[in-house]
N, C-alpha and C positions, 0 to 999 in steps of 0.2 A: 229386784238383784241389780244394782248399779256396775257390777264388772269387776274382774280379776286382774291382778297385775303382780308383777315379780319385781324386786329391786334385786340385783345380784352385782355384789361389787368385784372386783377383780383381785385384790389381796386376800392369801387364802386363809387368814386369820379374821378377817371380816367376817360381818354376819350377814346372811342373805335371808329377806324375809317375804313369804309368800301371802299376798292378801287374797283371802278368799271371799272378797265381796263385802259391799256395803248396803244395808238392806234397811229400809224404813218400815218399821212395824211400832204397832201400839204395845209397847211390851208390859207397861203397867196397867192398861186399861183403863186411861183417862181421857179417852178419845182425840190426843195429840201424837203425831210421831216421833218416835223414838228411832236412834241411828243405832244398829248393831254393826259390829265387824269382826270377823275373826280374821287371824294371821298366824302362820307359824315361821319361826327363826331359828335358823342352825348355821354355825360357823362354817364358811364354804368349803373347807378342807374337809369337814365330816360329811359331806352329800356324796364325796366320791363311793365308788364301789370297788372295791372294799373300802370302809372310811379309814382314814389316817389312824395311826396310833396314838391312845389316849383322848380320842373323840368321847364326847358324851352326847346323849340325846339334846334333841333342840328342846324349844319351849313353844308352846301354844298359847295364845293370848285371844281373850273374848273381850271386848269392849263394848259397853252399851252408853250410849249419851242418851240420858232421859229428857224430854223436852220440857221445859219449866212454864210458869205460867206468864213469867215476863219475856218469853220468846228466847230466854238463853236455854243452855244446855247444861246438866251435870253429868260428868262420868265416872263410869265405874269400870275398872279394869281387872280381871282377873288371869291367872296363868298357871299353866300346869307343863309338867314334862313330856315331850312327844313319847 
């Protein structure tokens, strides 16, 4: 794992995202390292306890960048509510 970091803007209606690490894994078993990253994002005002009125769940993202034979990468991103 290459580390975790958080991007937290100051405006309450902005989105804050927490990156849960970047990993190099051979996800498609072709012998080349693919890059995997997970992150969760939510409006800043919805992270308070209790959340502000009208807040909805944030979003979780999972990204896989598949290593290609030419040295490039092809990305796939999926998302789901938190």
